[in-house]
PQR file of N, CA, C, O and H, with PARSE charges and radii, in Angstrom:
ATOM      1  N   UNK A   1       0.817  -1.199   0.000 -0.4000 1.5000
ATOM      2  CA  UNK A   1       0.000   0.000   0.000 -0.0000 2.0000
ATOM      3  C   UNK A   1       0.860   1.261   0.000  0.5500 1.7000
ATOM      4  O   UNK A   1       0.571   2.220  -0.715 -0.5500 1.4000
ATOM      5  N   UNK A   2       1.925   1.248   0.816 -0.4000 1.5000
ATOM      6  CA  UNK A   2       2.764   2.443   0.884 -0.0000 2.0000
ATOM      7  C   UNK A   2       3.529   2.664  -0.420  0.5500 1.7000
ATOM      8  O   UNK A   2       3.838   3.803  -0.772 -0.5500 1.4000
ATOM      9  H   UNK A   2       2.159   0.469   1.397  0.4000 1.0000
ATOM     10  N   UNK A   3       3.836   1.574  -1.141 -0.4000 1.5000
ATOM     11  CA  UNK A   3       4.526   1.724  -2.425 -0.0000 2.0000
ATOM     12  C   UNK A   3       3.622   2.370  -3.474  0.5500 1.7000
ATOM     13  O   UNK A   3       4.086   3.143  -4.313 -0.5500 1.4000
ATOM     14  H   UNK A   3       3.585   0.649  -0.855  0.4000 1.0000
ATOM     15  N   UNK A   4       2.336   2.049  -3.420 -0.4000 1.5000
ATOM     16  CA  UNK A   4       1.385   2.655  -4.351 -0.0000 2.0000
ATOM     17  C   UNK A   4       1.239   4.144  -4.050  0.5500 1.7000
ATOM     18  O   UNK A   4       1.224   4.968  -4.964 -0.5500 1.4000
ATOM     19  H   UNK A   4       1.960   1.421  -2.738  0.4000 1.0000
ATOM     20  N   UNK A   5       1.134   4.484  -2.772 -0.4000 1.5000
ATOM     21  CA  UNK A   5       1.044   5.895  -2.392 -0.0000 2.0000
ATOM     22  C   UNK A   5       2.312   6.652  -2.766  0.5500 1.7000
ATOM     23  O   UNK A   5       2.246   7.803  -3.197 -0.5500 1.4000
ATOM     24  H   UNK A   5       1.147   3.814  -2.029  0.4000 1.0000
ATOM     25  N   UNK A   6       3.465   6.009  -2.603 -0.4000 1.5000
ATOM     26  CA  UNK A   6       4.730   6.627  -2.984 -0.0000 2.0000
ATOM     27  C   UNK A   6       4.767   6.893  -4.485  0.5500 1.7000
ATOM     28  O   UNK A   6       5.246   7.941  -4.918 -0.5500 1.4000
ATOM     29  H   UNK A   6       3.518   5.073  -2.253  0.4000 1.0000
ATOM     30  N   UNK A   7       4.272   5.961  -5.271 -0.4000 1.5000
ATOM     31  CA  UNK A   7       4.226   6.132  -6.721 -0.0000 2.0000
ATOM     32  C   UNK A   7       3.315   7.295  -7.111  0.5500 1.7000
ATOM     33  O   UNK A   7       3.665   8.096  -7.978 -0.5500 1.4000
ATOM     34  H   UNK A   7       3.883   5.110  -4.919  0.4000 1.0000
ATOM     35  N   UNK A   8       2.156   7.387  -6.476 -0.4000 1.5000
ATOM     36  CA  UNK A   8       1.211   8.464  -6.780 -0.0000 2.0000
ATOM     37  C   UNK A   8       1.785   9.819  -6.381  0.5500 1.7000
ATOM     38  O   UNK A   8       1.709  10.781  -7.145 -0.5500 1.4000
ATOM     39  H   UNK A   8       1.872   6.736  -5.772  0.4000 1.0000
ATOM     40  N   UNK A   9       2.362   9.891  -5.178 -0.4000 1.5000
ATOM     41  CA  UNK A   9       2.923  11.158  -4.707 -0.0000 2.0000
ATOM     42  C   UNK A   9       4.098  11.586  -5.573  0.5500 1.7000
ATOM     43  O   UNK A   9       4.256  12.775  -5.852 -0.5500 1.4000
ATOM     44  H   UNK A   9       2.423   9.110  -4.557  0.4000 1.0000
ATOM     45  N   UNK A  10       4.923  10.640  -6.004 -0.4000 1.5000
ATOM     46  CA  UNK A  10       6.054  10.999  -6.851 -0.0000 2.0000
ATOM     47  C   UNK A  10       5.598  11.508  -8.215  0.5500 1.7000
ATOM     48  O   UNK A  10       6.194  12.437  -8.759 -0.5500 1.4000
ATOM     49  H   UNK A  10       4.795   9.675  -5.778  0.4000 1.0000
ATOM     50  N   UNK A  11       4.549  10.909  -8.770 -0.4000 1.5000
ATOM     51  CA  UNK A  11       4.016  11.384 -10.051 -0.0000 2.0000
ATOM     52  C   UNK A  11       3.441  12.791  -9.912  0.5500 1.7000
ATOM     53  O   UNK A  11       3.640  13.635 -10.786 -0.5500 1.4000
ATOM     54  H   UNK A  11       4.065  10.154  -8.328  0.4000 1.0000
ATOM     55  N   UNK A  12       2.733  13.042  -8.820 -0.4000 1.5000
ATOM     56  CA  UNK A  12       2.169  14.377  -8.584 -0.0000 2.0000
ATOM     57  C   UNK A  12       3.284  15.393  -8.398  0.5500 1.7000
ATOM     58  O   UNK A  12       3.183  16.516  -8.891 -0.5500 1.4000
ATOM     59  H   UNK A  12       2.572  12.356  -8.110  0.4000 1.0000
ATOM     60  N   UNK A  13       4.351  15.016  -7.690 -0.4000 1.5000
ATOM     61  CA  UNK A  13       5.480  15.923  -7.475 -0.0000 2.0000
ATOM     62  C   UNK A  13       6.167  16.271  -8.788  0.5500 1.7000
ATOM     63  O   UNK A  13       6.549  17.421  -9.003 -0.5500 1.4000
ATOM     64  H   UNK A  13       4.433  14.103  -7.289  0.4000 1.0000
ATOM     65  N   UNK A  14       6.325  15.297  -9.656 -0.4000 1.5000
ATOM     66  CA  UNK A  14       6.929  15.565 -10.962 -0.0000 2.0000
ATOM     67  C   UNK A  14       6.059  16.512 -11.782  0.5500 1.7000
ATOM     68  O   UNK A  14       6.568  17.446 -12.401 -0.5500 1.4000
ATOM     69  H   UNK A  14       6.014  14.363  -9.481  0.4000 1.0000
ATOM     70  N   UNK A  15       4.764  16.275 -11.788 -0.4000 1.5000
ATOM     71  CA  UNK A  15       3.847  17.126 -12.557 -0.0000 2.0000
ATOM     72  C   UNK A  15       3.846  18.547 -12.013  0.5500 1.7000
ATOM     73  O   UNK A  15       3.890  19.506 -12.783 -0.5500 1.4000
ATOM     74  H   UNK A  15       4.351  15.516 -11.285  0.4000 1.0000
ATOM     75  N   UNK A  16       3.795  18.693 -10.679 -0.4000 1.5000
ATOM     76  CA  UNK A  16       3.802  20.030 -10.093 -0.0000 2.0000
ATOM     77  C   UNK A  16       5.109  20.759 -10.366  0.5500 1.7000
ATOM     78  O   UNK A  16       5.110  21.972 -10.578 -0.5500 1.4000
ATOM     79  H   UNK A  16       3.759  17.914 -10.053  0.4000 1.0000
ATOM     80  N   UNK A  17       6.212  20.036 -10.364 -0.4000 1.5000
ATOM     81  CA  UNK A  17       7.501  20.661 -10.654 -0.0000 2.0000
ATOM     82  C   UNK A  17       7.584  21.130 -12.100  0.5500 1.7000
ATOM     83  O   UNK A  17       8.142  22.191 -12.381 -0.5500 1.4000
ATOM     84  H   UNK A  17       6.211  19.051 -10.192  0.4000 1.0000
ATOM     85  N   UNK A  18       7.035  20.351 -13.006 -0.4000 1.5000
ATOM     86  CA  UNK A  18       7.060  20.740 -14.407 -0.0000 2.0000
ATOM     87  C   UNK A  18       6.114  21.897 -14.722  0.5500 1.7000
ATOM     88  O   UNK A  18       6.331  22.631 -15.687 -0.5500 1.4000
ATOM     89  H   UNK A  18       6.582  19.489 -12.777  0.4000 1.0000
ATOM     90  N   UNK A  19       5.076  22.060 -13.922 -0.4000 1.5000
ATOM     91  CA  UNK A  19       4.124  23.153 -14.156 -0.0000 2.0000
ATOM     92  C   UNK A  19       4.659  24.514 -13.721  0.5500 1.7000
ATOM     93  O   UNK A  19       4.156  25.546 -14.166 -0.5500 1.4000
ATOM     94  H   UNK A  19       4.900  21.464 -13.139  0.4000 1.0000
ATOM     95  N   UNK A  20       5.660  24.526 -12.866 -0.4000 1.5000
ATOM     96  CA  UNK A  20       6.176  25.797 -12.371 -0.0000 2.0000
ATOM     97  C   UNK A  20       6.935  26.528 -13.463  0.5500 1.7000
ATOM     98  O   UNK A  20       7.634  25.923 -14.277 -0.5500 1.4000
ATOM     99  H   UNK A  20       6.068  23.688 -12.505  0.4000 1.0000
ATOM    100  N   UNK A  21       6.781  27.846 -13.460 -0.4000 1.5000
ATOM    101  CA  UNK A  21       7.465  28.641 -14.471 -0.0000 2.0000
ATOM    102  C   UNK A  21       8.923  28.814 -14.092  0.5500 1.7000
ATOM    103  O   UNK A  21       9.276  28.821 -12.913 -0.5500 1.4000
ATOM    104  H   UNK A  21       6.214  28.337 -12.799  0.4000 1.0000
ATOM    105  N   UNK A  22       9.763  28.953 -15.102 -0.4000 1.5000
ATOM    106  CA  UNK A  22      11.184  29.156 -14.868 -0.0000 2.0000
ATOM    107  C   UNK A  22      11.453  30.546 -14.330  0.5500 1.7000
ATOM    108  O   UNK A  22      10.867  31.520 -14.803 -0.5500 1.4000
ATOM    109  H   UNK A  22       9.477  28.948 -16.060  0.4000 1.0000
ATOM    110  N   UNK A  23      12.326  30.649 -13.354 -0.4000 1.5000
ATOM    111  CA  UNK A  23      12.623  31.939 -12.752 -0.0000 2.0000
ATOM    112  C   UNK A  23      14.039  32.401 -13.073  0.5500 1.7000
ATOM    113  O   UNK A  23      14.494  33.414 -12.540 -0.5500 1.4000
ATOM    114  H   UNK A  23      12.802  29.858 -12.969  0.4000 1.0000
ATOM    115  N   UNK A  24      14.740  31.672 -13.937 -0.4000 1.5000
ATOM    116  CA  UNK A  24      16.087  32.059 -14.324 -0.0000 2.0000
ATOM    117  C   UNK A  24      16.166  32.156 -15.836  0.5500 1.7000
ATOM    118  O   UNK A  24      15.193  31.898 -16.544 -0.5500 1.4000
ATOM    119  H   UNK A  24      14.371  30.849 -14.370  0.4000 1.0000
ATOM    120  N   UNK A  25      17.332  32.529 -16.311 -0.4000 1.5000
ATOM    121  CA  UNK A  25      17.522  32.663 -17.756 -0.0000 2.0000
ATOM    122  C   UNK A  25      17.830  31.339 -18.422  0.5500 1.7000
ATOM    123  O   UNK A  25      18.029  31.289 -19.636 -0.5500 1.4000
ATOM    124  H   UNK A  25      18.122  32.739 -15.736  0.4000 1.0000
ATOM    125  N   UNK A  26      17.872  30.296 -17.670 -0.4000 1.5000
ATOM    126  CA  UNK A  26      18.150  28.993 -18.235 -0.0000 2.0000
ATOM    127  C   UNK A  26      19.327  28.338 -17.546  0.5500 1.7000
ATOM    128  O   UNK A  26      19.897  28.882 -16.601 -0.5500 1.4000
ATOM    129  H   UNK A  26      17.710  30.337 -16.684  0.4000 1.0000
ATOM    130  N   UNK A  27      19.679  27.173 -18.029 -0.4000 1.5000
ATOM    131  CA  UNK A  27      20.746  26.389 -17.417 -0.0000 2.0000
ATOM    132  C   UNK A  27      22.101  27.075 -17.564  0.5500 1.7000
ATOM    133  O   UNK A  27      22.925  27.020 -16.651 -0.5500 1.4000
ATOM    134  H   UNK A  27      19.216  26.731 -18.797  0.4000 1.0000
ATOM    135  N   UNK A  28      22.334  27.714 -18.694 -0.4000 1.5000
ATOM    136  CA  UNK A  28      23.624  28.364 -18.897 -0.0000 2.0000
ATOM    137  C   UNK A  28      23.780  29.596 -18.015  0.5500 1.7000
ATOM    138  O   UNK A  28      24.903  29.966 -17.672 -0.5500 1.4000
ATOM    139  H   UNK A  28      21.664  27.758 -19.435  0.4000 1.0000
ATOM    140  N   UNK A  29      22.694  30.226 -17.647 -0.4000 1.5000
ATOM    141  CA  UNK A  29      22.763  31.397 -16.773 -0.0000 2.0000
ATOM    142  C   UNK A  29      23.218  31.058 -15.368  0.5500 1.7000
ATOM    143  O   UNK A  29      23.735  31.923 -14.661 -0.5500 1.4000
ATOM    144  H   UNK A  29      21.782  29.925 -17.925  0.4000 1.0000
ATOM    145  N   UNK A  30      23.036  29.817 -14.951 -0.4000 1.5000
ATOM    146  CA  UNK A  30      23.465  29.400 -13.624 -0.0000 2.0000
ATOM    147  C   UNK A  30      24.979  29.341 -13.521  0.5500 1.7000
ATOM    148  O   UNK A  30      25.535  29.542 -12.441 -0.5500 1.4000
ATOM    149  H   UNK A  30      22.617  29.114 -15.525  0.4000 1.0000
ATOM    150  N   UNK A  31      25.648  29.070 -14.625 -0.4000 1.5000
ATOM    151  CA  UNK A  31      27.102  28.921 -14.600 -0.0000 2.0000
ATOM    152  C   UNK A  31      27.841  30.141 -15.124  0.5500 1.7000
ATOM    153  O   UNK A  31      29.025  30.316 -14.837 -0.5500 1.4000
ATOM    154  H   UNK A  31      25.197  28.907 -15.503  0.4000 1.0000
ATOM    155  N   UNK A  32      27.166  30.976 -15.881 -0.4000 1.5000
ATOM    156  CA  UNK A  32      27.843  32.131 -16.454 -0.0000 2.0000
ATOM    157  C   UNK A  32      27.874  33.317 -15.509  0.5500 1.7000
ATOM    158  O   UNK A  32      28.544  34.311 -15.791 -0.5500 1.4000
ATOM    159  H   UNK A  32      26.204  30.834 -16.114  0.4000 1.0000
ATOM    160  N   UNK A  33      27.170  33.233 -14.404 -0.4000 1.5000
ATOM    161  CA  UNK A  33      27.184  34.323 -13.444 -0.0000 2.0000
ATOM    162  C   UNK A  33      26.261  35.457 -13.798  0.5500 1.7000
ATOM    163  O   UNK A  33      26.437  36.574 -13.312 -0.5500 1.4000
ATOM    164  H   UNK A  33      26.627  32.425 -14.175  0.4000 1.0000
ATOM    165  N   UNK A  34      25.302  35.201 -14.618 -0.4000 1.5000
ATOM    166  CA  UNK A  34      24.376  36.265 -14.993 -0.0000 2.0000
ATOM    167  C   UNK A  34      23.461  36.609 -13.828  0.5500 1.7000
ATOM    168  O   UNK A  34      23.402  35.880 -12.838 -0.5500 1.4000
ATOM    169  H   UNK A  34      25.159  34.294 -15.013  0.4000 1.0000
ATOM    170  N   UNK A  35      22.765  37.693 -13.949 -0.4000 1.5000
ATOM    171  CA  UNK A  35      21.920  38.201 -12.869 -0.0000 2.0000
ATOM    172  C   UNK A  35      20.663  37.372 -12.659  0.5500 1.7000
ATOM    173  O   UNK A  35      19.944  37.601 -11.687 -0.5500 1.4000
ATOM    174  H   UNK A  35      22.813  38.285 -14.754  0.4000 1.0000
ATOM    175  N   UNK A  36      20.374  36.424 -13.531 -0.4000 1.5000
ATOM    176  CA  UNK A  36      19.136  35.663 -13.460 -0.0000 2.0000
ATOM    177  C   UNK A  36      19.021  34.743 -12.264  0.5500 1.7000
ATOM    178  O   UNK A  36      17.911  34.496 -11.791 -0.5500 1.4000
ATOM    179  H   UNK A  36      20.959  36.238 -14.321  0.4000 1.0000
ATOM    180  N   UNK A  37      20.133  34.227 -11.757 -0.4000 1.5000
ATOM    181  CA  UNK A  37      20.085  33.273 -10.663 -0.0000 2.0000
ATOM    182  C   UNK A  37      20.512  33.964  -9.376  0.5500 1.7000
ATOM    183  O   UNK A  37      21.689  34.270  -9.185 -0.5500 1.4000
ATOM    184  H   UNK A  37      21.035  34.428 -12.141  0.4000 1.0000
ATOM    185  N   UNK A  38      19.565  34.202  -8.512 -0.4000 1.5000
ATOM    186  CA  UNK A  38      19.855  34.787  -7.208 -0.0000 2.0000
ATOM    187  C   UNK A  38      19.098  33.970  -6.180  0.5500 1.7000
ATOM    188  O   UNK A  38      17.897  34.162  -5.988 -0.5500 1.4000
ATOM    189  H   UNK A  38      18.609  33.954  -8.667  0.4000 1.0000
ATOM    190  N   UNK A  39      19.793  33.062  -5.520 -0.4000 1.5000
ATOM    191  CA  UNK A  39      19.140  32.111  -4.633 -0.0000 2.0000
ATOM    192  C   UNK A  39      18.544  32.754  -3.391  0.5500 1.7000
ATOM    193  O   UNK A  39      17.615  32.202  -2.801 -0.5500 1.4000
ATOM    194  H   UNK A  39      20.769  32.906  -5.676  0.4000 1.0000
ATOM    195  N   UNK A  40      19.055  33.902  -2.985 -0.4000 1.5000
ATOM    196  CA  UNK A  40      18.618  34.510  -1.741 -0.0000 2.0000
ATOM    197  C   UNK A  40      17.766  35.755  -1.952  0.5500 1.7000
ATOM    198  O   UNK A  40      17.594  36.551  -1.029 -0.5500 1.4000
ATOM    199  H   UNK A  40      19.810  34.350  -3.465  0.4000 1.0000
ATOM    200  N   UNK A  41      17.242  35.927  -3.132 -0.4000 1.5000
ATOM    201  CA  UNK A  41      16.402  37.091  -3.388 -0.0000 2.0000
ATOM    202  C   UNK A  41      14.980  36.821  -2.907  0.5500 1.7000
ATOM    203  O   UNK A  41      14.534  35.675  -2.850 -0.5500 1.4000
ATOM    204  H   UNK A  41      17.381  35.280  -3.882  0.4000 1.0000
ATOM    205  N   UNK A  42      14.289  37.886  -2.568 -0.4000 1.5000
ATOM    206  CA  UNK A  42      12.886  37.770  -2.180 -0.0000 2.0000
ATOM    207  C   UNK A  42      12.024  37.868  -3.427  0.5500 1.7000
ATOM    208  O   UNK A  42      11.892  38.938  -4.020 -0.5500 1.4000
ATOM    209  H   UNK A  42      14.652  38.816  -2.615  0.4000 1.0000
ATOM    210  N   UNK A  43      11.447  36.758  -3.816 -0.4000 1.5000
ATOM    211  CA  UNK A  43      10.545  36.773  -4.957 -0.0000 2.0000
ATOM    212  C   UNK A  43       9.127  36.695  -4.432  0.5500 1.7000
ATOM    213  O   UNK A  43       8.797  35.830  -3.621 -0.5500 1.4000
ATOM    214  H   UNK A  43      11.554  35.889  -3.334  0.4000 1.0000
ATOM    215  N   UNK A  44       8.317  37.581  -4.890 -0.4000 1.5000
ATOM    216  CA  UNK A  44       6.918  37.625  -4.463 -0.0000 2.0000
ATOM    217  C   UNK A  44       6.079  36.818  -5.440  0.5500 1.7000
ATOM    218  O   UNK A  44       5.882  37.204  -6.592 -0.5500 1.4000
ATOM    219  H   UNK A  44       8.585  38.283  -5.550  0.4000 1.0000
ATOM    220  N   UNK A  45       5.594  35.693  -4.950 -0.4000 1.5000
ATOM    221  CA  UNK A  45       4.705  34.878  -5.765 -0.0000 2.0000
ATOM    222  C   UNK A  45       3.279  35.257  -5.427  0.5500 1.7000
ATOM    223  O   UNK A  45       2.946  35.503  -4.267 -0.5500 1.4000
ATOM    224  H   UNK A  45       5.754  35.379  -4.014  0.4000 1.0000
ATOM    225  N   UNK A  46       2.451  35.301  -6.436 -0.4000 1.5000
ATOM    226  CA  UNK A  46       1.059  35.672  -6.233 -0.0000 2.0000
ATOM    227  C   UNK A  46       0.150  34.732  -6.992  0.5500 1.7000
ATOM    228  O   UNK A  46       0.528  34.161  -8.015 -0.5500 1.4000
ATOM    229  H   UNK A  46       2.721  35.101  -7.378  0.4000 1.0000
ATOM    230  N   UNK A  47      -1.048  34.583  -6.476 -0.4000 1.5000
ATOM    231  CA  UNK A  47      -2.083  33.837  -7.167 -0.0000 2.0000
ATOM    232  C   UNK A  47      -1.752  32.380  -7.382  0.5500 1.7000
ATOM    233  O   UNK A  47      -1.417  31.653  -6.446 -0.5500 1.4000
ATOM    234  H   UNK A  47      -1.355  35.046  -5.645  0.4000 1.0000
ATOM    235  N   UNK A  48      -1.852  31.965  -8.632 -0.4000 1.5000
ATOM    236  CA  UNK A  48      -1.677  30.559  -8.987 -0.0000 2.0000
ATOM    237  C   UNK A  48      -0.248  30.092  -8.721  0.5500 1.7000
ATOM    238  O   UNK A  48      -0.042  28.948  -8.316 -0.5500 1.4000
ATOM    239  H   UNK A  48      -2.124  32.555  -9.393  0.4000 1.0000
ATOM    240  N   UNK A  49       0.742  30.959  -8.943 -0.4000 1.5000
ATOM    241  CA  UNK A  49       2.138  30.581  -8.710 -0.0000 2.0000
ATOM    242  C   UNK A  49       2.392  30.266  -7.248  0.5500 1.7000
ATOM    243  O   UNK A  49       3.122  29.326  -6.934 -0.5500 1.4000
ATOM    244  H   UNK A  49       0.575  31.888  -9.273  0.4000 1.0000
ATOM    245  N   UNK A  50       1.802  31.037  -6.354 -0.4000 1.5000
ATOM    246  CA  UNK A  50       1.977  30.788  -4.925 -0.0000 2.0000
ATOM    247  C   UNK A  50       1.297  29.478  -4.521  0.5500 1.7000
ATOM    248  O   UNK A  50       1.856  28.692  -3.756 -0.5500 1.4000
ATOM    249  H   UNK A  50       1.209  31.801  -6.609  0.4000 1.0000
ATOM    250  N   UNK A  51       0.103  29.250  -5.034 -0.4000 1.5000
ATOM    251  CA  UNK A  51      -0.604  28.010  -4.745 -0.0000 2.0000
ATOM    252  C   UNK A  51       0.168  26.808  -5.270  0.5500 1.7000
ATOM    253  O   UNK A  51       0.270  25.786  -4.593 -0.5500 1.4000
ATOM    254  H   UNK A  51      -0.351  29.888  -5.656  0.4000 1.0000
ATOM    255  N   UNK A  52       0.706  26.930  -6.466 -0.4000 1.5000
ATOM    256  CA  UNK A  52       1.486  25.857  -7.063 -0.0000 2.0000
ATOM    257  C   UNK A  52       2.767  25.602  -6.271  0.5500 1.7000
ATOM    258  O   UNK A  52       3.156  24.451  -6.072 -0.5500 1.4000
ATOM    259  H   UNK A  52       0.623  27.761  -7.016  0.4000 1.0000
ATOM    260  N   UNK A  53       3.410  26.656  -5.826 -0.4000 1.5000
ATOM    261  CA  UNK A  53       4.631  26.520  -5.032 -0.0000 2.0000
ATOM    262  C   UNK A  53       4.350  25.856  -3.687  0.5500 1.7000
ATOM    263  O   UNK A  53       5.110  24.994  -3.246 -0.5500 1.4000
ATOM    264  H   UNK A  53       3.094  27.591  -5.988  0.4000 1.0000
ATOM    265  N   UNK A  54       3.272  26.252  -3.044 -0.4000 1.5000
ATOM    266  CA  UNK A  54       2.898  25.635  -1.766 -0.0000 2.0000
ATOM    267  C   UNK A  54       2.512  24.167  -1.941  0.5500 1.7000
ATOM    268  O   UNK A  54       2.865  23.327  -1.113 -0.5500 1.4000
ATOM    269  H   UNK A  54       2.654  26.952  -3.403  0.4000 1.0000
ATOM    270  N   UNK A  55       1.796  23.861  -3.006 -0.4000 1.5000
ATOM    271  CA  UNK A  55       1.409  22.476  -3.269 -0.0000 2.0000
ATOM    272  C   UNK A  55       2.641  21.616  -3.546  0.5500 1.7000
ATOM    273  O   UNK A  55       2.692  20.456  -3.137 -0.5500 1.4000
ATOM    274  H   UNK A  55       1.509  24.544  -3.679  0.4000 1.0000
ATOM    275  N   UNK A  56       3.633  22.179  -4.238 -0.4000 1.5000
ATOM    276  CA  UNK A  56       4.868  21.449  -4.503 -0.0000 2.0000
ATOM    277  C   UNK A  56       5.631  21.194  -3.210  0.5500 1.7000
ATOM    278  O   UNK A  56       6.196  20.116  -3.027 -0.5500 1.4000
ATOM    279  H   UNK A  56       3.591  23.121  -4.570  0.4000 1.0000
ATOM    280  N   UNK A  57       5.652  22.167  -2.321 -0.4000 1.5000
ATOM    281  CA  UNK A  57       6.329  22.016  -1.037 -0.0000 2.0000
ATOM    282  C   UNK A  57       5.666  20.922  -0.201  0.5500 1.7000
ATOM    283  O   UNK A  57       6.354  20.067   0.358 -0.5500 1.4000
ATOM    284  H   UNK A  57       5.193  23.043  -2.470  0.4000 1.0000
ATOM    285  N   UNK A  58       4.351  20.944  -0.114 -0.4000 1.5000
ATOM    286  CA  UNK A  58       3.623  19.936   0.672 -0.0000 2.0000
ATOM    287  C   UNK A  58       3.804  18.552   0.060  0.5500 1.7000
ATOM    288  O   UNK A  58       3.981  17.572   0.783 -0.5500 1.4000
ATOM    289  H   UNK A  58       3.793  21.639  -0.568  0.4000 1.0000
ATOM    290  N   UNK A  59       3.760  18.465  -1.269 -0.4000 1.5000
ATOM    291  CA  UNK A  59       3.936  17.176  -1.931 -0.0000 2.0000
ATOM    292  C   UNK A  59       5.354  16.653  -1.741  0.5500 1.7000
ATOM    293  O   UNK A  59       5.549  15.445  -1.605 -0.5500 1.4000
ATOM    294  H   UNK A  59       3.616  19.261  -1.857  0.4000 1.0000
ATOM    295  N   UNK A  60       6.340  17.536  -1.730 -0.4000 1.5000
ATOM    296  CA  UNK A  60       7.709  17.126  -1.476 -0.0000 2.0000
ATOM    297  C   UNK A  60       7.890  16.577  -0.075  0.5500 1.7000
ATOM    298  O   UNK A  60       8.603  15.592   0.123 -0.5500 1.4000
ATOM    299  H   UNK A  60       6.181  18.517  -1.841  0.4000 1.0000
ATOM    300  N   UNK A  61       7.250  17.205   0.897 -0.4000 1.5000
ATOM    301  CA  UNK A  61       7.311  16.713   2.277 -0.0000 2.0000
ATOM    302  C   UNK A  61       6.624  15.353   2.386  0.5500 1.7000
ATOM    303  O   UNK A  61       7.124  14.454   3.061 -0.5500 1.4000
ATOM    304  H   UNK A  61       6.671  18.005   0.736  0.4000 1.0000
ATOM    305  N   UNK A  62       5.477  15.206   1.721 -0.4000 1.5000
ATOM    306  CA  UNK A  62       4.790  13.905   1.698 -0.0000 2.0000
ATOM    307  C   UNK A  62       5.651  12.833   1.040  0.5500 1.7000
ATOM    308  O   UNK A  62       5.678  11.688   1.492 -0.5500 1.4000
ATOM    309  H   UNK A  62       5.071  15.937   1.172  0.4000 1.0000
ATOM    310  N   UNK A  63       6.356  13.206  -0.031 -0.4000 1.5000
ATOM    311  CA  UNK A  63       7.218  12.257  -0.718 -0.0000 2.0000
ATOM    312  C   UNK A  63       8.322  11.746   0.214  0.5500 1.7000
ATOM    313  O   UNK A  63       8.575  10.544   0.288 -0.5500 1.4000
ATOM    314  H   UNK A  63       6.335  14.136  -0.398  0.4000 1.0000
ATOM    315  N   UNK A  64       8.970  12.665   0.919 -0.4000 1.5000
ATOM    316  CA  UNK A  64      10.024  12.265   1.850 -0.0000 2.0000
ATOM    317  C   UNK A  64       9.459  11.374   2.953  0.5500 1.7000
ATOM    318  O   UNK A  64      10.087  10.388   3.338 -0.5500 1.4000
ATOM    319  H   UNK A  64       8.765  13.642   0.859  0.4000 1.0000
ATOM    320  N   UNK A  65       8.276  11.719   3.462 -0.4000 1.5000
ATOM    321  CA  UNK A  65       7.661  10.914   4.517 -0.0000 2.0000
ATOM    322  C   UNK A  65       7.340   9.507   4.016  0.5500 1.7000
ATOM    323  O   UNK A  65       7.575   8.532   4.729 -0.5500 1.4000
ATOM    324  H   UNK A  65       7.767  12.520   3.150  0.4000 1.0000
ATOM    325  N   UNK A  66       6.804   9.389   2.796 -0.4000 1.5000
ATOM    326  CA  UNK A  66       6.474   8.073   2.258 -0.0000 2.0000
ATOM    327  C   UNK A  66       7.721   7.257   1.931  0.5500 1.7000
ATOM    328  O   UNK A  66       7.693   6.030   2.028 -0.5500 1.4000
ATOM    329  H   UNK A  66       6.613  10.182   2.216  0.4000 1.0000
ATOM    330  N   UNK A  67       8.811   7.913   1.547 -0.4000 1.5000
ATOM    331  CA  UNK A  67      10.062   7.192   1.313 -0.0000 2.0000
ATOM    332  C   UNK A  67      10.569   6.600   2.622  0.5500 1.7000
ATOM    333  O   UNK A  67      10.986   5.442   2.671 -0.5500 1.4000
ATOM    334  H   UNK A  67       8.834   8.910   1.468  0.4000 1.0000
ATOM    335  N   UNK A  68      10.531   7.402   3.676 -0.4000 1.5000
ATOM    336  CA  UNK A  68      10.987   6.901   4.990 -0.0000 2.0000
ATOM    337  C   UNK A  68      10.095   5.769   5.478  0.5500 1.7000
ATOM    338  O   UNK A  68      10.596   4.765   5.983 -0.5500 1.4000
ATOM    339  H   UNK A  68      10.192   8.342   3.636  0.4000 1.0000
ATOM    340  N   UNK A  69       8.789   5.914   5.335 -0.4000 1.5000
ATOM    341  CA  UNK A  69       7.856   4.865   5.758 -0.0000 2.0000
ATOM    342  C   UNK A  69       8.088   3.591   4.956  0.5500 1.7000
ATOM    343  O   UNK A  69       8.080   2.494   5.515 -0.5500 1.4000
ATOM    344  H   UNK A  69       8.382   6.730   4.925  0.4000 1.0000
ATOM    345  N   UNK A  70       8.295   3.731   3.649 -0.4000 1.5000
ATOM    346  CA  UNK A  70       8.529   2.561   2.808 -0.0000 2.0000
ATOM    347  C   UNK A  70       9.836   1.864   3.171  0.5500 1.7000
ATOM    348  O   UNK A  70       9.893   0.634   3.200 -0.5500 1.4000
ATOM    349  H   UNK A  70       8.302   4.622   3.195  0.4000 1.0000
ATOM    350  N   UNK A  71      10.878   2.631   3.445 -0.4000 1.5000
ATOM    351  CA  UNK A  71      12.145   2.017   3.822 -0.0000 2.0000
ATOM    352  C   UNK A  71      12.091   1.343   5.188  0.5500 1.7000
ATOM    353  O   UNK A  71      12.715   0.302   5.394 -0.5500 1.4000
ATOM    354  H   UNK A  71      10.831   3.629   3.422  0.4000 1.0000
ATOM    355  N   UNK A  72      11.351   1.929   6.116 -0.4000 1.5000
ATOM    356  CA  UNK A  72      11.258   1.346   7.450 -0.0000 2.0000
ATOM    357  C   UNK A  72      10.357   0.113   7.492  0.5500 1.7000
ATOM    358  O   UNK A  72      10.499  -0.733   8.375 -0.5500 1.4000
ATOM    359  H   UNK A  72      10.844   2.775   5.949  0.4000 1.0000
ATOM    360  N   UNK A  73       9.439   0.013   6.549 -0.4000 1.5000
ATOM    361  CA  UNK A  73       8.509  -1.113   6.562 -0.0000 2.0000
ATOM    362  C   UNK A  73       9.093  -2.367   5.896  0.5500 1.7000
ATOM    363  O   UNK A  73       8.481  -3.434   5.941 -0.5500 1.4000
ATOM    364  H   UNK A  73       9.323   0.700   5.832  0.4000 1.0000
ATOM    365  N   UNK A  74      10.242  -2.243   5.296 -0.4000 1.5000
ATOM    366  CA  UNK A  74      10.840  -3.409   4.626 -0.0000 2.0000
ATOM    367  C   UNK A  74      11.556  -4.304   5.577  0.5500 1.7000
ATOM    368  O   UNK A  74      12.110  -5.324   5.166 -0.5500 1.4000
ATOM    369  H   UNK A  74      10.740  -1.376   5.259  0.4000 1.0000
TER
END
């Protein structure tokens, strides 16, 4: 049962991660030192983006919890 829940939560986490909009200039901007990647900046998310971000956070926490439960139950 826990493996099925882990599979469902992982699929939802992947979908939620893919739905989020990119906040940088791309993969090359992370290494070139461009202004696009600022890990400690305050970004104000509003509306659907905030809801999506919160749902991704909760799903990520659920994923970690189900991984631990699955490993301990073996």
